[in-house]
N, CA and C atoms as a LAMMPS dump frame, in Angstrom:
ITEM: TIMESTEP
0
ITEM: NUMBER OF ATOMS
522
ITEM: BOX BOUNDS ff ff ff
-5.0000000000000000e+02 5.0000000000000000e+02
-5.0000000000000000e+02 5.0000000000000000e+02
-5.0000000000000000e+02 5.0000000000000000e+02
ITEM: ATOMS id mol type element x y z
1 1 1 N 0.877 -1.114 -0.038
2 1 2 C -0.024 -0.108 -0.044
3 1 3 C 1.044 1.238 0.044
4 2 1 N 0.458 2.18 -0.873
5 2 2 C 1.234 3.507 -0.836
6 2 3 C 1.088 4.288 0.393
7 3 1 N 1.987 5.225 0.635
8 3 2 C 1.833 6.086 1.692
9 3 3 C 0.629 6.907 1.645
10 4 1 N 0.152 7.384 0.559
11 4 2 C -1.061 8.17 0.418
12 4 3 C -2.171 7.101 0.9
13 5 1 N -2.304 5.857 0.09
14 5 2 C -3.298 5.086 0.546
15 5 3 C -3.383 4.704 2.091
16 6 1 N -2.183 4.688 2.707
17 6 2 C -2.167 4.376 4.35
18 6 3 C -2.671 5.59 4.996
19 7 1 N -2.346 6.881 4.487
20 7 2 C -2.95 7.927 5.019
21 7 3 C -4.376 8.26 4.836
22 8 1 N -4.994 7.768 3.882
23 8 2 C -6.445 7.803 3.418
24 8 3 C -7.015 6.822 4.293
25 9 1 N -6.42 5.581 4.662
26 9 2 C -7.267 4.569 5.369
27 9 3 C -7.198 4.96 7.124
28 10 1 N -6.211 5.76 7.449
29 10 2 C -6.137 6.444 8.781
30 10 3 C -7.474 7.088 9.106
31 11 1 N -7.948 6.683 10.338
32 11 2 C -9.327 7.258 10.757
33 11 3 C -9.026 7.897 12.161
34 12 1 N -9.915 8.755 12.403
35 12 2 C -9.957 9.236 13.785
36 12 3 C -10.67 8.269 14.629
37 13 1 N -10.322 8.282 16.014
38 13 2 C -10.913 7.193 17.022
39 13 3 C -12.354 7.499 16.963
40 14 1 N -13.019 8.616 16.682
41 14 2 C -14.439 8.773 16.718
42 14 3 C -15.089 8.117 15.543
43 15 1 N -14.347 7.631 14.329
44 15 2 C -14.94 6.973 13.299
45 15 3 C -15.302 5.745 13.566
46 16 1 N -16.303 5.216 12.949
47 16 2 C -16.937 3.724 13.21
48 16 3 C -16.243 2.924 12.248
49 17 1 N -16.33 1.668 12.536
50 17 2 C -15.575 0.627 11.546
51 17 3 C -16.362 0.756 10.279
52 18 1 N -17.658 0.927 10.194
53 18 2 C -18.401 0.841 8.856
54 18 3 C -17.979 2.163 8.004
55 19 1 N -17.91 3.315 8.866
56 19 2 C -17.481 4.611 7.958
57 19 3 C -16.083 4.44 7.46
58 20 1 N -15.216 3.663 8.063
59 20 2 C -13.826 3.453 7.411
60 20 3 C -13.954 2.567 6.284
61 21 1 N -14.735 1.716 6.382
62 21 2 C -15.094 0.473 5.092
63 21 3 C -15.56 1.38 4.136
64 22 1 N -16.653 2.234 4.355
65 22 2 C -17.312 3.079 3.412
66 22 3 C -16.326 3.964 2.699
67 23 1 N -15.293 4.428 3.251
68 23 2 C -14.299 5.406 2.728
69 23 3 C -13.497 4.609 1.858
70 24 1 N -13.096 3.385 2.319
71 24 2 C -12.364 2.601 1.368
72 24 3 C -13.091 2.428 0.046
73 25 1 N -14.118 1.894 0.054
74 25 2 C -15.081 1.685 -1.041
75 25 3 C -15.166 2.992 -1.959
76 26 1 N -15.192 4.172 -1.25
77 26 2 C -15.538 5.249 -1.864
78 26 3 C -14.206 5.966 -2.657
79 27 1 N -12.952 5.258 -2.215
80 27 2 C -11.886 6.018 -2.838
81 27 3 C -11.828 5.65 -4.254
82 28 1 N -11.949 6.411 -5.119
83 28 2 C -11.914 6.107 -6.625
84 28 3 C -10.44 5.949 -7.024
85 29 1 N -9.457 6.399 -6.237
86 29 2 C -8.107 6.404 -6.823
87 29 3 C -7.463 5.044 -6.406
88 30 1 N -8.007 4.376 -5.557
89 30 2 C -7.589 2.93 -5.15
90 30 3 C -7.612 1.953 -6.119
91 31 1 N -6.525 1.303 -6.323
92 31 2 C -6.724 0.065 -7.087
93 31 3 C -7.505 -1.115 -6.483
94 32 1 N -7.974 -2.16 -7.171
95 32 2 C -8.798 -3.12 -6.697
96 32 3 C -7.763 -3.848 -5.581
97 33 1 N -6.365 -4.162 -5.875
98 33 2 C -5.808 -4.68 -4.957
99 33 3 C -5.467 -3.969 -3.697
100 34 1 N -5.376 -2.512 -3.726
101 34 2 C -5.249 -1.668 -2.643
102 34 3 C -6.608 -1.779 -1.891
103 35 1 N -7.794 -1.876 -2.576
104 35 2 C -9.064 -2.005 -1.969
105 35 3 C -9.131 -3.387 -1.037
106 36 1 N -8.618 -4.238 -1.727
107 36 2 C -8.775 -5.648 -0.894
108 36 3 C -7.607 -5.516 0.173
109 37 1 N -6.563 -4.979 -0.083
110 37 2 C -5.665 -4.81 1.108
111 37 3 C -6.083 -4.11 2.341
112 38 1 N -6.655 -3.061 1.995
113 38 2 C -7.427 -2.149 3.115
114 38 3 C -8.705 -2.993 3.768
115 39 1 N -9.552 -3.358 2.989
116 39 2 C -10.593 -4.033 3.496
117 39 3 C -10.147 -5.276 4.338
118 40 1 N -9.129 -6.041 3.962
119 40 2 C -8.635 -7.199 4.797
120 40 3 C -8.205 -6.779 6.094
121 41 1 N -7.438 -5.595 6.194
122 41 2 C -6.986 -5.04 7.405
123 41 3 C -8.107 -4.509 8.292
124 42 1 N -9.045 -3.941 7.647
125 42 2 C -10.319 -3.427 8.556
126 42 3 C -11.03 -4.838 8.96
127 43 1 N -11.212 -5.959 8.2
128 43 2 C -11.9 -7.106 8.526
129 43 3 C -11.038 -7.947 9.653
130 44 1 N -9.768 -7.651 9.659
131 44 2 C -9.098 -8.361 10.582
132 44 3 C -9.291 -7.68 12.105
133 45 1 N -9.755 -6.392 12.139
134 45 2 C -10.019 -5.621 13.443
135 45 3 C -11.191 -6.24 14.215
136 46 1 N -12.105 -7.246 13.489
137 46 2 C -13.204 -7.494 13.979
138 46 3 C -12.983 -8.992 14.58
139 47 1 N -14.025 -9.458 15.565
140 47 2 C -13.936 -10.728 16.16
141 47 3 C -14.318 -11.743 14.95
142 48 1 N -13.678 -12.938 14.827
143 48 2 C -14.13 -13.865 13.891
144 48 3 C -15.693 -14.092 13.748
145 49 1 N -16.321 -13.931 14.734
146 49 2 C -17.842 -14.05 14.814
147 49 3 C -18.452 -13.002 14.213
148 50 1 N -17.859 -11.964 13.854
149 50 2 C -18.796 -10.75 13.187
150 50 3 C -18.837 -11.075 11.781
151 51 1 N -20.019 -11.191 11.265
152 51 2 C -20.308 -11.368 9.877
153 51 3 C -19.879 -10.326 8.855
154 52 1 N -19.735 -9.21 9.338
155 52 2 C -19.548 -7.914 8.603
156 52 3 C -17.89 -8.199 7.961
157 53 1 N -17.146 -8.714 8.555
158 53 2 C -15.542 -8.932 8.279
159 53 3 C -15.788 -9.681 6.906
160 54 1 N -16.323 -11.039 6.944
161 54 2 C -16.319 -11.771 5.616
162 54 3 C -17.194 -11.075 4.612
163 55 1 N -18.235 -10.473 4.928
164 55 2 C -19.174 -9.754 3.868
165 55 3 C -18.148 -8.744 3.046
166 56 1 N -17.59 -7.704 3.889
167 56 2 C -16.9 -6.786 3.316
168 56 3 C -15.577 -7.375 2.488
169 57 1 N -15.094 -8.348 3.033
170 57 2 C -13.859 -8.833 2.394
171 57 3 C -14.08 -9.777 1.294
172 58 1 N -15.431 -10.254 1.349
173 58 2 C -15.945 -11.051 0.127
174 58 3 C -16.171 -10.03 -1.08
175 59 1 N -16.643 -8.808 -0.751
176 59 2 C -16.908 -7.898 -1.765
177 59 3 C -15.628 -7.442 -2.271
178 60 1 N -14.501 -7.32 -1.735
179 60 2 C -13.319 -6.793 -2.086
180 60 3 C -12.559 -7.888 -2.988
181 61 1 N -12.737 -9.282 -2.457
182 61 2 C -12.215 -10.332 -3.386
183 61 3 C -13.048 -10.235 -4.616
184 62 1 N -14.314 -9.981 -4.699
185 62 2 C -15.243 -10.011 -5.724
186 62 3 C -14.902 -9.128 -6.604
187 63 1 N -14.659 -7.923 -6.295
188 63 2 C -14.192 -6.512 -7.164
189 63 3 C -12.973 -6.989 -7.725
190 64 1 N -11.935 -7.646 -6.999
191 64 2 C -10.586 -7.895 -7.461
192 64 3 C -10.622 -9.211 -8.502
193 65 1 N -11.847 -9.779 -8.613
194 65 2 C -11.847 -10.9 -9.79
195 65 3 C -11.7 -12.068 -9.161
196 66 1 N -11.556 -12.286 -7.711
197 66 2 C -11.328 -13.524 -6.96
198 66 3 C -12.76 -14.218 -6.652
199 67 1 N -13.465 -14.627 -7.56
200 67 2 C -14.909 -14.769 -7.308
201 67 3 C -15.08 -16.353 -6.331
202 68 1 N -14.18 -17.195 -6.586
203 68 2 C -14.183 -18.479 -5.844
204 68 3 C -14.187 -17.882 -4.362
205 69 1 N -13.081 -17.166 -3.98
206 69 2 C -12.833 -16.689 -2.616
207 69 3 C -13.929 -15.848 -2.123
208 70 1 N -14.515 -14.881 -2.934
209 70 2 C -15.659 -14.031 -2.691
210 70 3 C -16.827 -14.999 -2.135
211 71 1 N -17.047 -16.12 -2.915
212 71 2 C -18.108 -16.989 -2.592
213 71 3 C -18.191 -17.694 -1.287
214 72 1 N -16.98 -17.911 -1.096
215 72 2 C -16.58 -18.567 0.419
216 72 3 C -16.825 -17.665 1.49
217 73 1 N -16.378 -16.542 1.435
218 73 2 C -16.477 -15.38 2.285
219 73 3 C -18.068 -15.065 2.546
220 74 1 N -18.667 -14.885 1.261
221 74 2 C -20.122 -14.54 1.418
222 74 3 C -20.879 -15.665 2.122
223 75 1 N -20.346 -16.995 2.034
224 75 2 C -21.185 -17.973 2.762
225 75 3 C -20.885 -18.05 4.063
226 76 1 N -19.652 -17.637 4.501
227 76 2 C -19.297 -17.588 5.889
228 76 3 C -20.049 -16.366 6.643
229 77 1 N -20.253 -15.247 5.892
230 77 2 C -21.001 -14.149 6.473
231 77 3 C -22.551 -14.664 6.615
232 78 1 N -23.048 -15.347 5.776
233 78 2 C -24.455 -15.901 5.953
234 78 3 C -24.421 -16.777 7.076
235 79 1 N -23.424 -17.758 7.133
236 79 2 C -23.46 -18.756 8.375
237 79 3 C -23.5 -17.919 9.509
238 80 1 N -22.742 -16.995 9.63
239 80 2 C -22.548 -16.033 10.986
240 80 3 C -23.613 -15.165 11.326
241 81 1 N -24.655 -15.171 10.291
242 81 2 C -25.841 -14.359 10.537
243 81 3 C -26.023 -12.821 10.175
244 82 1 N -25.336 -12.549 9.094
245 82 2 C -25.439 -11.181 8.53
246 82 3 C -26.913 -10.802 8.218
247 83 1 N -27.509 -9.618 8.828
248 83 2 C -28.884 -9.373 8.484
249 83 3 C -28.9 -7.986 7.933
250 84 1 N -30.077 -7.609 7.793
251 84 2 C -30.542 -6.228 7.509
252 84 3 C -30.08 -5.892 6.145
253 85 1 N -29.909 -4.464 5.941
254 85 2 C -29.268 -4.199 4.526
255 85 3 C -28.2 -4.906 4.213
256 86 1 N -27.023 -5.086 5.001
257 86 2 C -25.936 -5.73 4.433
258 86 3 C -26.315 -7.158 4.017
259 87 1 N -27.092 -7.949 4.58
260 87 2 C -27.722 -9.009 4.141
261 87 3 C -28.299 -8.964 2.79
262 88 1 N -29.063 -7.955 2.516
263 88 2 C -29.667 -7.75 1.317
264 88 3 C -28.486 -7.536 0.109
265 89 1 N -27.59 -6.621 0.468
266 89 2 C -26.588 -6.366 -0.342
267 89 3 C -25.699 -7.657 -0.719
268 90 1 N -25.651 -8.433 0.365
269 90 2 C -24.559 -9.609 0.152
270 90 3 C -25.423 -10.657 -0.871
271 91 1 N -26.82 -10.562 -0.657
272 91 2 C -27.461 -11.633 -1.546
273 91 3 C -27.391 -11.333 -3.051
274 92 1 N -27.378 -9.911 -3.248
275 92 2 C -27.221 -9.383 -4.626
276 92 3 C -25.621 -9.766 -4.991
277 93 1 N -24.765 -9.444 -4.399
278 93 2 C -23.339 -9.644 -4.621
279 93 3 C -22.917 -11.26 -4.769
280 94 1 N -23.581 -11.973 -3.878
281 94 2 C -23.278 -13.261 -3.902
282 94 3 C -23.973 -13.907 -5.142
283 95 1 N -25.156 -13.536 -5.489
284 95 2 C -25.801 -14.319 -6.565
285 95 3 C -25.076 -13.806 -7.922
286 96 1 N -24.66 -12.682 -7.893
287 96 2 C -23.807 -12.265 -8.967
288 96 3 C -22.419 -13.103 -9.207
289 97 1 N -21.948 -13.188 -8.26
290 97 2 C -20.771 -14.021 -8.133
291 97 3 C -21.023 -15.5 -8.617
292 98 1 N -22.145 -16.097 -7.927
293 98 2 C -22.435 -17.516 -8.411
294 98 3 C -22.628 -17.444 -9.753
295 99 1 N -23.381 -16.419 -10.493
296 99 2 C -23.71 -16.45 -12.067
297 99 3 C -22.442 -16.438 -12.839
298 100 1 N -21.369 -15.566 -12.353
299 100 2 C -20.135 -15.573 -13.029
300 100 3 C -19.336 -16.855 -12.832
301 101 1 N -19.705 -17.534 -11.78
302 101 2 C -18.927 -18.93 -11.623
303 101 3 C -19.773 -19.94 -12.307
304 102 1 N -20.832 -19.773 -12.899
305 102 2 C -21.681 -20.734 -13.639
306 102 3 C -22.621 -21.509 -12.753
307 103 1 N -22.803 -20.991 -11.531
308 103 2 C -23.836 -21.528 -10.713
309 103 3 C -25.155 -20.901 -10.727
310 104 1 N -25.665 -20.744 -11.933
311 104 2 C -26.884 -20.026 -12.245
312 104 3 C -28.107 -20.459 -11.549
313 105 1 N -28.4 -21.649 -11.337
314 105 2 C -29.665 -22.012 -10.539
315 105 3 C -29.502 -21.547 -9.163
316 106 1 N -28.324 -21.675 -8.53
317 106 2 C -28.18 -20.983 -7.096
318 106 3 C -28.186 -19.605 -7.238
319 107 1 N -27.721 -18.678 -8.112
320 107 2 C -27.874 -17.476 -8.239
321 107 3 C -29.374 -17.193 -8.204
322 108 1 N -30.161 -17.814 -9.01
323 108 2 C -31.596 -17.482 -9.147
324 108 3 C -32.437 -17.845 -7.759
325 109 1 N -32.112 -18.781 -7.136
326 109 2 C -32.553 -19.11 -5.726
327 109 3 C -32.279 -18.186 -4.878
328 110 1 N -30.987 -17.669 -4.841
329 110 2 C -30.589 -16.741 -3.743
330 110 3 C -31.555 -15.416 -4.044
331 111 1 N -31.785 -15.089 -5.301
332 111 2 C -32.325 -13.694 -5.589
333 111 3 C -34.115 -14.11 -5.465
334 112 1 N -34.351 -15.175 -5.551
335 112 2 C -35.768 -15.404 -5.268
336 112 3 C -36.288 -15.632 -3.93
337 113 1 N -35.3 -15.72 -3.113
338 113 2 C -35.531 -15.758 -1.654
339 113 3 C -34.957 -14.544 -0.787
340 114 1 N -34.319 -13.573 -1.567
341 114 2 C -33.659 -12.552 -0.742
342 114 3 C -34.873 -11.768 0.072
343 115 1 N -34.368 -11.16 1.071
344 115 2 C -35.381 -10.153 1.533
345 115 3 C -34.998 -8.74 1.052
346 116 1 N -36.141 -8.117 0.653
347 116 2 C -35.917 -7.031 -0.161
348 116 3 C -35.727 -5.713 0.909
349 117 1 N -34.95 -4.777 0.422
350 117 2 C -34.604 -3.598 1.168
351 117 3 C -34.82 -2.329 0.31
352 118 1 N -35.483 -1.482 0.771
353 118 2 C -35.751 -0.307 -0.094
354 118 3 C -34.52 0.431 -0.656
355 119 1 N -33.615 0.481 0.311
356 119 2 C -32.437 1.181 -0.123
357 119 3 C -31.705 0.658 -1.526
358 120 1 N -31.907 -0.632 -1.844
359 120 2 C -31.518 -1.254 -3.109
360 120 3 C -32.464 -0.969 -4.258
361 121 1 N -33.589 -0.551 -4.018
362 121 2 C -34.554 -0.366 -5.165
363 121 3 C -34.619 -1.594 -5.89
364 122 1 N -34.567 -1.407 -7.278
365 122 2 C -34.754 -2.628 -8.32
366 122 3 C -33.469 -3.283 -8.575
367 123 1 N -32.331 -3.071 -7.869
368 123 2 C -31.088 -3.712 -8.111
369 123 3 C -31.074 -5.101 -8.111
370 124 1 N -31.714 -5.705 -6.842
371 124 2 C -31.9 -7.09 -6.981
372 124 3 C -32.815 -7.84 -8.231
373 125 1 N -33.669 -6.939 -8.707
374 125 2 C -34.353 -7.51 -9.801
375 125 3 C -33.299 -7.403 -11.194
376 126 1 N -32.678 -6.533 -11.187
377 126 2 C -31.563 -6.399 -12.489
378 126 3 C -30.619 -7.879 -12.277
379 127 1 N -30.313 -8.086 -11.168
380 127 2 C -29.36 -9.266 -10.94
381 127 3 C -30.244 -10.52 -11.359
382 128 1 N -31.402 -10.455 -10.626
383 128 2 C -32.19 -11.623 -10.87
384 128 3 C -32.447 -11.908 -12.289
385 129 1 N -32.824 -10.948 -13.047
386 129 2 C -32.876 -11.083 -14.499
387 129 3 C -31.573 -11.624 -15.094
388 130 1 N -30.434 -11.101 -14.878
389 130 2 C -29.135 -11.518 -15.542
390 130 3 C -29.13 -12.988 -14.993
391 131 1 N -29.348 -13.324 -13.92
392 131 2 C -29.147 -14.84 -13.304
393 131 3 C -30.127 -15.717 -14.211
394 132 1 N -31.332 -15.258 -14.48
395 132 2 C -32.369 -15.981 -15.197
396 132 3 C -31.777 -16.161 -16.58
397 133 1 N -31.236 -15.035 -17.149
398 133 2 C -31.036 -15.084 -18.541
399 133 3 C -29.831 -16.114 -18.623
400 134 1 N -28.81 -16.12 -17.655
401 134 2 C -27.712 -17.026 -17.83
402 134 3 C -28.097 -18.369 -17.693
403 135 1 N -29.251 -18.754 -16.909
404 135 2 C -29.802 -19.984 -16.557
405 135 3 C -30.568 -20.38 -17.728
406 136 1 N -30.816 -19.681 -18.945
407 136 2 C -31.654 -20.041 -20.063
408 136 3 C -32.94 -19.656 -19.838
409 137 1 N -33.416 -18.831 -19.023
410 137 2 C -34.76 -18.581 -18.616
411 137 3 C -35.043 -17.022 -19.068
412 138 1 N -34.743 -16.651 -20.386
413 138 2 C -34.676 -15.355 -20.722
414 138 3 C -36.082 -14.71 -20.727
415 139 1 N -37.141 -15.618 -21.101
416 139 2 C -38.533 -14.876 -21.122
417 139 3 C -38.834 -14.438 -19.687
418 140 1 N -38.621 -15.302 -18.703
419 140 2 C -38.767 -14.95 -17.289
420 140 3 C -37.816 -13.691 -16.972
421 141 1 N -36.806 -13.586 -17.34
422 141 2 C -35.901 -12.527 -16.983
423 141 3 C -36.546 -11.401 -17.504
424 142 1 N -37.125 -11.282 -18.785
425 142 2 C -37.761 -9.966 -19.374
426 142 3 C -38.998 -9.66 -18.275
427 143 1 N -39.642 -10.595 -17.972
428 143 2 C -40.854 -10.429 -17.013
429 143 3 C -40.426 -9.805 -15.935
430 144 1 N -39.246 -10.278 -15.116
431 144 2 C -38.762 -9.692 -13.905
432 144 3 C -38.365 -8.055 -14.257
433 145 1 N -37.712 -7.939 -15.245
434 145 2 C -37.381 -6.569 -15.557
435 145 3 C -38.604 -5.621 -15.852
436 146 1 N -39.65 -6.104 -16.577
437 146 2 C -40.84 -5.457 -16.916
438 146 3 C -41.323 -5.014 -15.381
439 147 1 N -41.42 -6.01 -14.615
440 147 2 C -42.147 -5.819 -13.119
441 147 3 C -41.5 -4.813 -12.428
442 148 1 N -40.004 -4.764 -12.588
443 148 2 C -39.329 -3.893 -11.798
444 148 3 C -39.517 -2.409 -12.312
445 149 1 N -39.656 -2.499 -13.68
446 149 2 C -39.761 -1.007 -14.457
447 149 3 C -41.154 -0.51 -14.167
448 150 1 N -42.133 -1.243 -14.154
449 150 2 C -43.581 -0.61 -14.349
450 150 3 C -43.746 0.32 -13.24
451 151 1 N -43.427 0.247 -11.991
452 151 2 C -43.805 1.27 -10.968
453 151 3 C -43.307 2.709 -11.192
454 152 1 N -42.159 2.795 -12.274
455 152 2 C -41.47 4.031 -12.254
456 152 3 C -42.042 4.611 -13.588
457 153 1 N -42.826 4.005 -14.486
458 153 2 C -43.603 4.46 -15.674
459 153 3 C -44.687 5.459 -15.417
460 154 1 N -44.561 6.474 -16.223
461 154 2 C -45.875 7.684 -16.046
462 154 3 C -47.109 6.835 -16.736
463 155 1 N -46.995 6.032 -17.776
464 155 2 C -48.018 5.445 -18.443
465 155 3 C -47.96 4.098 -18.732
466 156 1 N -49.03 3.524 -19.315
467 156 2 C -48.837 2.001 -19.817
468 156 3 C -48.462 1.004 -18.739
469 157 1 N -48.725 1.448 -17.518
470 157 2 C -48.452 0.366 -16.405
471 157 3 C -49.389 -0.826 -16.509
472 158 1 N -50.666 -0.559 -16.817
473 158 2 C -51.554 -1.681 -16.94
474 158 3 C -51.431 -2.644 -18.088
475 159 1 N -50.922 -2.121 -19.182
476 159 2 C -50.686 -3.024 -20.293
477 159 3 C -49.644 -3.656 -20.021
478 160 1 N -48.449 -3.036 -19.62
479 160 2 C -47.122 -3.736 -19.336
480 160 3 C -47.399 -4.824 -18.192
481 161 1 N -48.207 -4.694 -17.204
482 161 2 C -48.42 -5.611 -16.139
483 161 3 C -49.081 -6.765 -16.856
484 162 1 N -49.907 -6.434 -17.814
485 162 2 C -50.684 -7.83 -18.427
486 162 3 C -49.519 -8.438 -19.229
487 163 1 N -48.624 -7.714 -19.965
488 163 2 C -47.6 -8.399 -20.898
489 163 3 C -46.685 -9.247 -20.048
490 164 1 N -46.35 -8.804 -18.75
491 164 2 C -45.39 -9.293 -17.823
492 164 3 C -46.022 -10.731 -17.456
493 165 1 N -47.385 -10.451 -17.101
494 165 2 C -48.033 -11.836 -16.689
495 165 3 C -47.973 -12.75 -17.815
496 166 1 N -48.306 -12.402 -18.948
497 166 2 C -48.385 -13.293 -20.028
498 166 3 C -46.99 -13.952 -20.138
499 167 1 N -45.875 -13.234 -19.956
500 167 2 C -44.522 -13.866 -20.313
501 167 3 C -44.265 -14.726 -19.203
502 168 1 N -44.847 -14.589 -17.81
503 168 2 C -44.569 -15.669 -16.985
504 168 3 C -45.594 -16.852 -17.051
505 169 1 N -46.731 -16.696 -17.543
506 169 2 C -47.717 -17.869 -17.817
507 169 3 C -47.286 -18.591 -19.123
508 170 1 N -46.55 -17.934 -20.263
509 170 2 C -46.538 -18.543 -21.41
510 170 3 C -47.531 -18.32 -22.56
511 171 1 N -48.525 -17.546 -21.876
512 171 2 C -49.792 -17.17 -22.737
513 171 3 C -49.373 -16.039 -23.6
514 172 1 N -49.306 -15.966 -24.927
515 172 2 C -48.944 -15.019 -25.784
516 172 3 C -50.11 -14.276 -26.186
517 173 1 N -51.34 -14.657 -25.824
518 173 2 C -52.458 -13.846 -26.023
519 173 3 C -53.037 -14.046 -27.46
520 174 1 N -52.49 -14.88 -28.202
521 174 2 C -53.099 -15.385 -29.401
522 174 3 C -54.194 -16.358 -29.49
């Protein structure tokens, strides 16, 4: 890590652990490997029983292209009981990683069972659609995307709701 990166990762005693993690993620000048190194150092500050460590470290490995290791860390965070918004974020990240690893059916299952969190908006739906498409279920993926988009549209919601339902049932209306 460079001296500048070390200085950026230094935090005042009043800072919380998550604020310091967020600073690392928000540092656009840091390379993926610097992010990984800095997140690893922060994760090491936590007790091994704290699910936030493996969650954040999994994200850093994921961003650095180490998907196998990321999946292991995400699974550990789940086993340790990660909850709330971080768990919703983990489900999106983990499912995306599973898709990249070719474990598409698992990715779909994760996103079908995830607890929704309003701060993520339609993000889980976008990743769900990608996983469905990768699993060869493109028609269902389009339905998921339409259903996520419909609440944002000023017009044609009723028509598109009907079309999404037709996609889900296989009824083409002919």
